[in-house]
N, C-alpha and C positions, 0 to 999 in steps of 0.2 A: 271510536275509542275502545269499545269492547273488543274489537278484533285485534287491535294493537296490544292490549293487555293479555290476550290469549296467546299471541305469537311471541311475546317477550320471553317467557320461560323456555319456550321451544328453541328460541335462537341461542340460548346458553346451553341447553341440554345437548343439542345435536353435535356441536364441536367437542364437547366433553366426552360424549360417547365415542366419537370417531378417534379421539386421542387415546382413550382407554382401550380401544380394540386393537391398536397398533402395538405389535411386539417389537421391542428394541432389538438392535443387532446383538448377536451372541457375543459374549465376552471371550477373551483369549482362551481361558481354560475350557470353555465349552467347545470352541472351534478346535482346540488341540486334541481334546478327547475324541471328538467326532472323526478327525483325520487319523488319529491313532487307531481307532476301531476300523476305519476303512482300509488302512494299510495292513492291519493284522488279518482282516478277511481276505485281502488280495494275496498275502503271503501264504495263508493256509490253503487257498485255492491252487496256487502254484505248486506248493508242496504236495498236495494231493495228486495233481496232474503228473508230477515227476514220479511219484510212487506208482501210479497206474501204468505209466510207460515202462518203468523198470520191471514191474511185475509181468507185463505183456512180453517184454524182451526176454525175461527169464523163462517164461513158458515156451516161447518160440525156440530158444536155445536148447531147452530140455527135450522138446519134441523132435527137433532135427538132429540133436547130438553134436552140433557144432556152434562155435561162437559167431555172433553177428559182428560185422565190421563196426568199428567205432564211428560215432557220428560227431563230427567237430562243429556242427551247427551251420556249416557252409553248404549251400546248394551246389550240385555239380553243374 
């Protein structure tokens, strides 16, 4: 009987601790904010890449004295 009385509080405490440690799913606002931050970071990365490419293109054109052909994004 002593063992049973010792395990009884433990049997209630363990599920309570497990439930308390679980974090619920993020709500809409949290998911929206996270996605907005991810999109903003991706947009900033793309903008920086474009600026770097344009700067490199301008340096090449200045060094060679002639314009580079336009790139329409299609591979030859």
